[in-house]
Structures are given as C-alpha cells and as structure tokens.
C-alpha positions in Angstrom: 29.4 -15.6 27.4 26.1 -15.4 29.8 27.3 -11.6 30.2 27.0 -11.1 26.3 23.7 -13.1 26.2 22.2 -10.9 28.9 23.3 -7.9 27.4 22.2 -9.0 23.8 18.8 -9.9 25.2 18.7 -6.4 27.1 19.2 -4.6 23.7 16.5 -6.9 21.8 14.1 -6.3 24.8 14.7 -2.6 25.0 14.4 -2.5 21.0 11.1 -4.2 21.2 9.6 -2.3 24.0 10.6 1.1 21.8 8.9 -0.4 18.8 5.8 -0.9 20.5 5.6 3.1 21.1 3.9 5.1 18.6 5.9 6.7 15.7 3.3 9.1 15.1 1.7 11.3 17.6 -2.3 11.0 18.1 -4.3 14.1 16.9 -6.8 15.2 19.2 -10.3 14.1 19.1 -11.5 17.5 18.5 -9.2 20.6 18.1 -10.8 23.8 19.5 -10.6 25.4 16.0 -9.2 24.3 12.8 -5.5 25.5 12.4 -3.2 26.3 9.4 0.6 26.9 8.8 -0.1 30.7 8.5 -2.5 30.7 11.5 -0.2 28.9 13.6 3.2 30.5 13.2 2.5 34.1 11.4 3.4 37.1 13.3 5.0 37.0 16.8 4.5 34.4 19.6 6.2 32.9 22.4 6.8 29.2 23.6 7.9 26.8 26.0 8.5 23.0 25.7 10.7 19.9 26.4 12.6 17.2 24.7 12.3 14.1 26.9 14.4 10.8 26.1 12.2 7.6 26.9 15.2 5.1 27.6 16.9 7.4 29.9 14.4 9.7 31.1 16.8 12.9 30.2 14.8 16.0 29.4 16.1 19.3 27.9 13.7 22.2 28.5 13.5 25.3 26.5 11.6 28.6 25.6 11.4 30.2 22.2 10.5 33.4 20.6 8.9 32.9 17.1 8.6 35.3 14.3 6.9 34.3 11.2 6.1 36.5 8.1 4.2 35.5 4.9 4.7 36.6 1.5 3.2 35.7 -2.0 -0.3 34.8 -3.0 -2.7 31.7 -1.8 -1.6 28.9 -3.3 2.0 29.9 -4.0 2.8 31.5 -0.5 6.0 31.4 1.5 6.2 31.2 5.2 9.3 32.0 6.9 9.6 31.4 10.8 12.5 32.7 12.9 12.9 30.5 16.1 15.3 31.8 18.8 15.7 28.9 21.4 16.9 29.4 24.9 17.8 26.0 26.6 17.5 25.3 30.2 21.4 25.2 30.6 21.8 28.8 29.1 22.5 27.4 25.5 21.0 29.6 22.7 20.1 28.6 19.1 18.5 30.4 16.0 16.5 28.2 13.4 15.0 29.3 10.5 12.0 27.5 8.7 11.2 28.4 5.3 8.1 26.6 4.1 6.7 26.8 0.5 2.7 26.4 -0.2 2.7 23.5 -2.8 -1.2 22.9 -3.1 -4.2 23.0 -1.1 -3.3 22.3 2.5 0.4 21.3 1.6 3.6 22.7 2.2 7.3 21.8 2.0 9.8 23.0 4.3 13.3 23.6 5.0 15.5 24.6 8.1 19.4 25.0 8.6 19.5 21.4 10.3 17.0 19.3 8.1 18.2 16.5 5.9 16.0 16.7 2.6 12.5 18.5 2.8 10.1 18.6 5.5 6.4 17.6 4.4 3.5 19.5 6.0 -0.4 18.7 5.5 -3.2 20.6 6.9 -6.0 18.0 7.3 -8.9 17.8 9.8 -8.0 20.9 11.5 -4.5 20.0 12.6 -1.3 20.2 10.8 1.3 17.4 10.2 5.0 18.2 9.9 7.5 15.3 9.2 11.2 15.9 8.7 14.6 14.6 9.2 17.1 16.9 11.0 21.0 16.7 12.4 20.3 17.2 16.1 23.5 18.6 17.6 24.5 18.1 21.2 27.6 18.2 23.3 28.3 14.9 22.4 28.1 15.3 18.6 25.5 15.2 15.8 22.5 12.7 15.7 20.1 12.1 12.7 16.8 12.1 14.3 13.2 11.7 12.7 10.5 14.1 13.6 6.7 13.7 13.2 4.5 16.3 14.6 1.2 17.1 14.9 0.4 20.7 15.6 -3.2 21.7 16.8 -5.2 24.8 18.5 -5.7 23.9 22.1 -7.9 26.9 22.7 -7.2 30.1 24.8 -4.6 31.4 22.4 -2.8 28.2 23.0 -1.3 26.0 20.1 0.2 22.7 21.0 3.2 20.8 18.6 3.3 17.3 20.0 6.1 15.2 18.2 7.7 11.6 18.3 11.2 11.8 17.6 12.7 8.5 15.8 16.4 7.3 15.4 16.7 4.5 12.7 13.4 4.4 12.6 12.6 3.6 16.3 10.9 5.9 18.7 13.4 7.3 21.2 12.0 10.6 22.5 9.1 12.8 22.5 8.6 16.8 22.1 6.1 18.9 23.5 5.9 22.5 22.7 3.2 25.1 23.8 3.0 28.1 21.8 1.2 31.2 23.4 -0.6 33.4 20.5 
C-alpha cells in the first residue's frame, strides 16, 4: 500500500513539474530579420538538430537536407518542402510538407505523419507552426503535439525551437538549426 502511494505521488509530482514547463516556445526578443515561410524553406538548405525528452534526458540527434519549391501567385501559393533526415543511429527518413497559403501571413500544412492540418502564422518577424503528428519509434507510434517558433538568428542561420506535448503536457523539446 505504501509503495502504491509513493508511486502515485511520484506520478502526480512529475505531472505537476511538467505542467510548469511552457507549452509554447518563446520567440526571440528581436529576430535578426523578419522571416516568412517562403524565405525560410524555399531552395536547398541543410540542418542539424536534436530531440530531447525532459523526464528521461534521452536525446536523438539528426541532420537533414531540405529542398523547398514554391508554386502559384502571392495569396495562393503552395510551398512543398522535402526533408531527408539522417539520425545519429543511422536511421533515415523522408518527410514532405505541403503548405498552402490561406491569407496574409497564414498557411495550412500537411505531412505524411500529421494528424489533421498544421497551422502556420507569420507574425512579428517569426513563424509559428503548430501541429499534431504520429511519431514512429522502435517501440511503436506515439501521438505528439508540436509548437514551433522559427526565426532568423543572423549569419544565414534559421532556428526552429519546438516544445513537444503528449496528452497536453510538455514532455520534450526540439531544436533544429538550418543553414541557408
């Protein structure tokens, strides 16, 4: 009985600790330059990043080659971004975002692993991207929420910081550095 109470208390305290973490990443106080989705992802670029689980400290590092193409006229553009990932364990994955412009500074998007539609807002010189995805891992598939802020860090570097949630609770972070 005491063991169950300790275990339950640990779960509650762990949950409370996680709820105190932000569910939306902070935008920089002053991005180096205003950034749009097309500016960030059209053309070829490379990046490196890591996914870190807060509770366990586990990390997964990756590199990626990105290739973005834009079609259509301003106000009704489509941006397609092919992402070729190579993970530190040798695993490889290709994912393709298709973003459609739906208004001034607003886009919707879809990728093979997204559940529903991603929402994109270009505001205050930064890009905010929110979506839900089915994350595949060796132990199975997990549904995760992502809240990204993407901004120009200067010197041809774009930063993508994300908070990852599960069941509405923040559980991990991702940082992806894209070199233009």
